[in-house]
PyMOL Python script that loads the backbone (N, CA, C, O; Angstrom):
from pymol import cmd

cmd.read_pdbstr("""\
ATOM      1  N   MET A   1      -7.270 -56.011 -47.176  1.00  0.00           N
ATOM      2  CA  MET A   1      -6.921 -55.633 -48.561  1.00  0.00           C
ATOM      3  C   MET A   1      -5.581 -54.988 -48.427  1.00  0.00           C
ATOM      4  O   MET A   1      -4.733 -55.275 -49.272  1.00  0.00           O
ATOM      5  N   GLU A   2      -5.324 -54.258 -47.591  1.00  0.00           N
ATOM      6  CA  GLU A   2      -4.054 -53.509 -47.511  1.00  0.00           C
ATOM      7  C   GLU A   2      -2.906 -54.627 -47.425  1.00  0.00           C
ATOM      8  O   GLU A   2      -1.896 -54.551 -48.125  1.00  0.00           O
ATOM      9  N   LEU A   3      -3.109 -55.556 -46.617  1.00  0.00           N
ATOM     10  CA  LEU A   3      -2.124 -56.506 -46.360  1.00  0.00           C
ATOM     11  C   LEU A   3      -1.753 -57.415 -47.620  1.00  0.00           C
ATOM     12  O   LEU A   3      -0.614 -57.791 -47.896  1.00  0.00           O
ATOM     13  N   VAL A   4      -2.894 -57.694 -48.322  1.00  0.00           N
ATOM     14  CA  VAL A   4      -2.815 -58.306 -49.628  1.00  0.00           C
ATOM     15  C   VAL A   4      -2.014 -57.510 -50.656  1.00  0.00           C
ATOM     16  O   VAL A   4      -1.069 -57.961 -51.303  1.00  0.00           O
ATOM     17  N   ARG A   5      -2.510 -56.258 -50.729  1.00  0.00           N
ATOM     18  CA  ARG A   5      -1.877 -55.390 -51.811  1.00  0.00           C
ATOM     19  C   ARG A   5      -0.318 -55.080 -51.444  1.00  0.00           C
ATOM     20  O   ARG A   5       0.562 -54.905 -52.287  1.00  0.00           O
ATOM     21  N   GLY A   6      -0.147 -55.047 -50.096  1.00  0.00           N
ATOM     22  CA  GLY A   6       1.315 -54.908 -49.778  1.00  0.00           C
ATOM     23  C   GLY A   6       2.226 -56.037 -50.102  1.00  0.00           C
ATOM     24  O   GLY A   6       3.450 -55.951 -50.002  1.00  0.00           O
ATOM     25  N   ALA A   7       1.669 -56.966 -50.444  1.00  0.00           N
ATOM     26  CA  ALA A   7       2.447 -58.237 -50.901  1.00  0.00           C
ATOM     27  C   ALA A   7       2.951 -58.158 -52.335  1.00  0.00           C
ATOM     28  O   ALA A   7       3.728 -59.008 -52.771  1.00  0.00           O
ATOM     29  N   ALA A   8       2.537 -57.196 -53.026  1.00  0.00           N
ATOM     30  CA  ALA A   8       2.854 -57.053 -54.290  1.00  0.00           C
ATOM     31  C   ALA A   8       4.434 -56.911 -54.499  1.00  0.00           C
ATOM     32  O   ALA A   8       5.055 -56.242 -53.673  1.00  0.00           O
ATOM     33  N   GLY A   9       5.028 -57.435 -55.435  1.00  0.00           N
ATOM     34  CA  GLY A   9       6.374 -57.416 -55.539  1.00  0.00           C
ATOM     35  C   GLY A   9       7.191 -58.528 -54.727  1.00  0.00           C
ATOM     36  O   GLY A   9       8.412 -58.614 -54.854  1.00  0.00           O
ATOM     37  N   LEU A  10       6.548 -59.274 -53.986  1.00  0.00           N
ATOM     38  CA  LEU A  10       7.150 -60.317 -53.324  1.00  0.00           C
ATOM     39  C   LEU A  10       7.101 -61.650 -54.172  1.00  0.00           C
ATOM     40  O   LEU A  10       6.379 -61.730 -55.166  1.00  0.00           O
ATOM     41  N   ASN A  11       7.831 -62.608 -53.775  1.00  0.00           N
ATOM     42  CA  ASN A  11       7.875 -63.836 -54.501  1.00  0.00           C
ATOM     43  C   ASN A  11       6.673 -64.831 -54.046  1.00  0.00           C
ATOM     44  O   ASN A  11       6.895 -65.921 -53.519  1.00  0.00           O
ATOM     45  N   ILE A  12       5.593 -64.411 -54.268  1.00  0.00           N
ATOM     46  CA  ILE A  12       4.278 -65.173 -53.823  1.00  0.00           C
ATOM     47  C   ILE A  12       4.132 -66.310 -54.771  1.00  0.00           C
ATOM     48  O   ILE A  12       4.249 -66.172 -55.988  1.00  0.00           O
ATOM     49  N   VAL A  13       3.878 -67.426 -54.185  1.00  0.00           N
ATOM     50  CA  VAL A  13       3.590 -68.608 -55.024  1.00  0.00           C
ATOM     51  C   VAL A  13       2.109 -69.033 -54.904  1.00  0.00           C
ATOM     52  O   VAL A  13       1.757 -69.874 -55.731  1.00  0.00           O
ATOM     53  N   GLY A  14       1.266 -68.646 -54.108  1.00  0.00           N
ATOM     54  CA  GLY A  14      -0.110 -68.936 -53.959  1.00  0.00           C
ATOM     55  C   GLY A  14      -0.642 -68.113 -52.905  1.00  0.00           C
ATOM     56  O   GLY A  14      -0.004 -67.299 -52.237  1.00  0.00           O
ATOM     57  N   GLY A  15      -2.146 -68.457 -52.789  1.00  0.00           N
ATOM     58  CA  GLY A  15      -2.888 -67.837 -51.737  1.00  0.00           C
ATOM     59  C   GLY A  15      -4.048 -68.860 -51.477  1.00  0.00           C
ATOM     60  O   GLY A  15      -4.288 -69.799 -52.235  1.00  0.00           O
ATOM     61  N   ASP A  16      -4.739 -68.584 -50.332  1.00  0.00           N
ATOM     62  CA  ASP A  16      -5.762 -69.462 -49.978  1.00  0.00           C
ATOM     63  C   ASP A  16      -6.931 -68.640 -49.404  1.00  0.00           C
ATOM     64  O   ASP A  16      -6.724 -67.648 -48.704  1.00  0.00           O
ATOM     65  N   LEU A  17      -8.052 -69.035 -49.689  1.00  0.00           N
ATOM     66  CA  LEU A  17      -9.242 -68.469 -49.120  1.00  0.00           C
ATOM     67  C   LEU A  17     -10.048 -69.633 -48.599  1.00  0.00           C
ATOM     68  O   LEU A  17     -10.311 -70.634 -49.266  1.00  0.00           O
ATOM     69  N   VAL A  18     -10.435 -69.411 -47.290  1.00  0.00           N
ATOM     70  CA  VAL A  18     -11.047 -70.558 -46.562  1.00  0.00           C
ATOM     71  C   VAL A  18     -12.289 -70.104 -45.877  1.00  0.00           C
ATOM     72  O   VAL A  18     -12.321 -69.025 -45.284  1.00  0.00           O
ATOM     73  N   GLU A  19     -13.322 -70.916 -45.948  1.00  0.00           N
ATOM     74  CA  GLU A  19     -14.556 -70.741 -45.243  1.00  0.00           C
ATOM     75  C   GLU A  19     -15.495 -69.672 -45.752  1.00  0.00           C
ATOM     76  O   GLU A  19     -15.930 -68.848 -44.947  1.00  0.00           O
ATOM     77  N   VAL A  20     -15.834 -69.621 -46.996  1.00  0.00           N
ATOM     78  CA  VAL A  20     -16.842 -68.792 -47.526  1.00  0.00           C
ATOM     79  C   VAL A  20     -18.019 -69.727 -47.945  1.00  0.00           C
ATOM     80  O   VAL A  20     -17.931 -70.664 -48.738  1.00  0.00           O
ATOM     81  N   SER A  21     -19.178 -69.301 -47.254  1.00  0.00           N
ATOM     82  CA  SER A  21     -20.397 -70.168 -47.380  1.00  0.00           C
ATOM     83  C   SER A  21     -21.554 -69.248 -47.622  1.00  0.00           C
ATOM     84  O   SER A  21     -22.321 -68.929 -46.714  1.00  0.00           O
ATOM     85  N   PRO A  22     -21.669 -68.832 -48.840  1.00  0.00           N
ATOM     86  CA  PRO A  22     -22.924 -67.897 -49.208  1.00  0.00           C
ATOM     87  C   PRO A  22     -24.135 -68.510 -48.777  1.00  0.00           C
ATOM     88  O   PRO A  22     -25.007 -67.722 -48.413  1.00  0.00           O
ATOM     89  N   PRO A  23     -24.403 -69.746 -48.728  1.00  0.00           N
ATOM     90  CA  PRO A  23     -25.876 -70.086 -48.150  1.00  0.00           C
ATOM     91  C   PRO A  23     -26.033 -69.657 -46.777  1.00  0.00           C
ATOM     92  O   PRO A  23     -27.175 -69.376 -46.414  1.00  0.00           O
ATOM     93  N   TYR A  24     -25.184 -69.570 -46.044  1.00  0.00           N
ATOM     94  CA  TYR A  24     -25.185 -69.023 -44.584  1.00  0.00           C
ATOM     95  C   TYR A  24     -25.200 -67.502 -44.500  1.00  0.00           C
ATOM     96  O   TYR A  24     -25.426 -66.939 -43.429  1.00  0.00           O
ATOM     97  N   ASP A  25     -24.981 -66.894 -45.533  1.00  0.00           N
ATOM     98  CA  ASP A  25     -25.021 -65.362 -45.459  1.00  0.00           C
ATOM     99  C   ASP A  25     -25.930 -64.757 -46.445  1.00  0.00           C
ATOM    100  O   ASP A  25     -25.530 -64.461 -47.570  1.00  0.00           O
ATOM    101  N   PRO A  26     -27.235 -64.551 -46.026  1.00  0.00           N
ATOM    102  CA  PRO A  26     -28.247 -64.047 -46.902  1.00  0.00           C
ATOM    103  C   PRO A  26     -27.952 -62.599 -47.421  1.00  0.00           C
ATOM    104  O   PRO A  26     -28.575 -62.248 -48.423  1.00  0.00           O
ATOM    105  N   SER A  27     -27.095 -61.748 -46.869  1.00  0.00           N
ATOM    106  CA  SER A  27     -26.949 -60.553 -47.376  1.00  0.00           C
ATOM    107  C   SER A  27     -25.960 -60.549 -48.442  1.00  0.00           C
ATOM    108  O   SER A  27     -25.824 -59.540 -49.133  1.00  0.00           O
ATOM    109  N   GLY A  28     -25.241 -61.617 -48.640  1.00  0.00           N
ATOM    110  CA  GLY A  28     -24.187 -61.771 -49.768  1.00  0.00           C
ATOM    111  C   GLY A  28     -22.826 -61.102 -49.520  1.00  0.00           C
ATOM    112  O   GLY A  28     -21.987 -61.077 -50.421  1.00  0.00           O
ATOM    113  N   ASN A  29     -22.576 -60.522 -48.227  1.00  0.00           N
ATOM    114  CA  ASN A  29     -21.509 -59.907 -48.003  1.00  0.00           C
ATOM    115  C   ASN A  29     -20.184 -60.769 -47.947  1.00  0.00           C
ATOM    116  O   ASN A  29     -19.098 -60.318 -48.311  1.00  0.00           O
ATOM    117  N   THR A  30     -20.361 -62.002 -47.477  1.00  0.00           N
ATOM    118  CA  THR A  30     -19.208 -62.904 -47.288  1.00  0.00           C
ATOM    119  C   THR A  30     -18.717 -63.378 -48.704  1.00  0.00           C
ATOM    120  O   THR A  30     -17.517 -63.527 -48.935  1.00  0.00           O
ATOM    121  N   ALA A  31     -19.714 -63.613 -49.659  1.00  0.00           N
ATOM    122  CA  ALA A  31     -19.334 -64.065 -50.929  1.00  0.00           C
ATOM    123  C   ALA A  31     -18.559 -62.822 -51.799  1.00  0.00           C
ATOM    124  O   ALA A  31     -17.631 -62.987 -52.591  1.00  0.00           O
ATOM    125  N   LEU A  32     -19.156 -61.622 -51.455  1.00  0.00           N
ATOM    126  CA  LEU A  32     -18.528 -60.494 -52.194  1.00  0.00           C
ATOM    127  C   LEU A  32     -17.127 -60.109 -51.604  1.00  0.00           C
ATOM    128  O   LEU A  32     -16.266 -59.662 -52.362  1.00  0.00           O
ATOM    129  N   MET A  33     -16.914 -60.254 -50.436  1.00  0.00           N
ATOM    130  CA  MET A  33     -15.651 -59.973 -49.792  1.00  0.00           C
ATOM    131  C   MET A  33     -14.759 -61.183 -50.139  1.00  0.00           C
ATOM    132  O   MET A  33     -13.579 -60.936 -50.388  1.00  0.00           O
ATOM    133  N   GLY A  34     -15.173 -62.432 -50.183  1.00  0.00           N
ATOM    134  CA  GLY A  34     -14.336 -63.431 -50.577  1.00  0.00           C
ATOM    135  C   GLY A  34     -13.901 -63.404 -51.983  1.00  0.00           C
ATOM    136  O   GLY A  34     -12.751 -63.734 -52.273  1.00  0.00           O
ATOM    137  N   ALA A  35     -14.775 -63.021 -52.897  1.00  0.00           N
ATOM    138  CA  ALA A  35     -14.360 -62.814 -54.288  1.00  0.00           C
ATOM    139  C   ALA A  35     -13.408 -61.688 -54.521  1.00  0.00           C
ATOM    140  O   ALA A  35     -12.596 -61.742 -55.445  1.00  0.00           O
ATOM    141  N   THR A  36     -13.485 -60.668 -53.708  1.00  0.00           N
ATOM    142  CA  THR A  36     -12.757 -59.415 -53.840  1.00  0.00           C
ATOM    143  C   THR A  36     -11.496 -59.711 -53.330  1.00  0.00           C
ATOM    144  O   THR A  36     -10.505 -59.227 -53.878  1.00  0.00           O
ATOM    145  N   LEU A  37     -11.379 -60.525 -52.241  1.00  0.00           N
ATOM    146  CA  LEU A  37      -9.974 -60.895 -51.732  1.00  0.00           C
ATOM    147  C   LEU A  37      -9.353 -61.787 -52.580  1.00  0.00           C
ATOM    148  O   LEU A  37      -8.154 -61.656 -52.826  1.00  0.00           O
ATOM    149  N   LEU A  38     -10.082 -62.777 -53.112  1.00  0.00           N
ATOM    150  CA  LEU A  38      -9.385 -63.880 -54.225  1.00  0.00           C
ATOM    151  C   LEU A  38      -8.793 -63.021 -55.360  1.00  0.00           C
ATOM    152  O   LEU A  38      -7.643 -63.230 -55.745  1.00  0.00           O
ATOM    153  N   TYR A  39      -9.568 -62.056 -55.900  1.00  0.00           N
ATOM    154  CA  TYR A  39      -9.105 -61.253 -57.057  1.00  0.00           C
ATOM    155  C   TYR A  39      -7.765 -60.508 -56.675  1.00  0.00           C
ATOM    156  O   TYR A  39      -6.806 -60.496 -57.446  1.00  0.00           O
ATOM    157  N   GLU A  40      -7.752 -59.936 -55.534  1.00  0.00           N
ATOM    158  CA  GLU A  40      -6.635 -59.231 -55.040  1.00  0.00           C
ATOM    159  C   GLU A  40      -5.416 -59.998 -54.981  1.00  0.00           C
ATOM    160  O   GLU A  40      -4.299 -59.592 -55.301  1.00  0.00           O
ATOM    161  N   MET A  41      -5.757 -61.266 -54.497  1.00  0.00           N
ATOM    162  CA  MET A  41      -4.588 -62.218 -54.246  1.00  0.00           C
ATOM    163  C   MET A  41      -3.995 -62.518 -55.560  1.00  0.00           C
ATOM    164  O   MET A  41      -2.779 -62.503 -55.750  1.00  0.00           O
ATOM    165  N   LEU A  42      -5.010 -62.834 -56.607  1.00  0.00           N
ATOM    166  CA  LEU A  42      -4.383 -63.241 -57.991  1.00  0.00           C
ATOM    167  C   LEU A  42      -3.638 -61.939 -58.641  1.00  0.00           C
ATOM    168  O   LEU A  42      -2.758 -62.073 -59.491  1.00  0.00           O
ATOM    169  N   CYS A  43      -4.010 -60.856 -58.232  1.00  0.00           N
ATOM    170  CA  CYS A  43      -3.376 -59.641 -58.863  1.00  0.00           C
ATOM    171  C   CYS A  43      -1.987 -59.403 -58.331  1.00  0.00           C
ATOM    172  O   CYS A  43      -1.164 -58.756 -58.980  1.00  0.00           O
ATOM    173  N   VAL A  44      -1.733 -59.906 -57.192  1.00  0.00           N
ATOM    174  CA  VAL A  44      -0.235 -59.617 -56.598  1.00  0.00           C
ATOM    175  C   VAL A  44       0.715 -60.834 -56.947  1.00  0.00           C
ATOM    176  O   VAL A  44       1.878 -60.849 -56.543  1.00  0.00           O
ATOM    177  N   LEU A  45       0.210 -61.794 -57.669  1.00  0.00           N
ATOM    178  CA  LEU A  45       1.151 -62.894 -58.014  1.00  0.00           C
ATOM    179  C   LEU A  45       2.232 -62.273 -59.010  1.00  0.00           C
ATOM    180  O   LEU A  45       1.952 -61.320 -59.738  1.00  0.00           O
ATOM    181  N   PRO A  46       3.427 -62.853 -58.991  1.00  0.00           N
ATOM    182  CA  PRO A  46       4.522 -62.347 -59.794  1.00  0.00           C
ATOM    183  C   PRO A  46       4.047 -62.503 -61.265  1.00  0.00           C
ATOM    184  O   PRO A  46       3.264 -63.394 -61.594  1.00  0.00           O
ATOM    185  N   GLY A  47       4.542 -61.622 -62.104  1.00  0.00           N
ATOM    186  CA  GLY A  47       4.210 -61.630 -63.530  1.00  0.00           C
ATOM    187  C   GLY A  47       2.873 -61.045 -63.923  1.00  0.00           C
ATOM    188  O   GLY A  47       2.586 -60.965 -65.118  1.00  0.00           O
ATOM    189  N   VAL A  48       2.075 -60.649 -63.027  1.00  0.00           N
ATOM    190  CA  VAL A  48       0.738 -60.107 -63.236  1.00  0.00           C
ATOM    191  C   VAL A  48       0.965 -58.563 -63.424  1.00  0.00           C
ATOM    192  O   VAL A  48       1.405 -57.883 -62.497  1.00  0.00           O
ATOM    193  N   LYS A  49       0.656 -58.033 -64.641  1.00  0.00           N
ATOM    194  CA  LYS A  49       0.901 -56.608 -64.753  1.00  0.00           C
ATOM    195  C   LYS A  49      -0.393 -55.947 -64.309  1.00  0.00           C
ATOM    196  O   LYS A  49      -1.539 -56.331 -64.541  1.00  0.00           O
ATOM    197  N   HIS A  50       0.072 -54.707 -63.516  1.00  0.00           N
ATOM    198  CA  HIS A  50      -1.069 -53.891 -63.006  1.00  0.00           C
ATOM    199  C   HIS A  50      -0.852 -52.543 -63.141  1.00  0.00           C
ATOM    200  O   HIS A  50       0.312 -52.142 -63.107  1.00  0.00           O
ATOM    201  N   SER A  51      -1.857 -51.683 -63.303  1.00  0.00           N
ATOM    202  CA  SER A  51      -1.564 -50.251 -63.434  1.00  0.00           C
ATOM    203  C   SER A  51      -1.875 -49.569 -62.064  1.00  0.00           C
ATOM    204  O   SER A  51      -2.769 -50.012 -61.341  1.00  0.00           O
ATOM    205  N   GLU A  52      -1.170 -48.552 -61.741  1.00  0.00           N
ATOM    206  CA  GLU A  52      -1.455 -47.880 -60.578  1.00  0.00           C
ATOM    207  C   GLU A  52      -1.282 -46.454 -60.900  1.00  0.00           C
ATOM    208  O   GLU A  52      -1.473 -45.598 -60.036  1.00  0.00           O
TER     209      GLU A  52
END
""", "prot")
cmd.dss("prot")
cmd.show_as("cartoon", "prot")
cmd.util.cbc("prot")
cmd.orient("prot")
């Protein structure tokens, strides 16, 4: 997450999330972490306003 958040302000054009398979993770941790990382990736795209 620190790496993704550190990309804020850069000219990012996209992000990629690979290999999240909730059926193989009964605890749900993989799906939760995947969704969190994807949200963070979307937040650092140029033009997205965020409060800190």
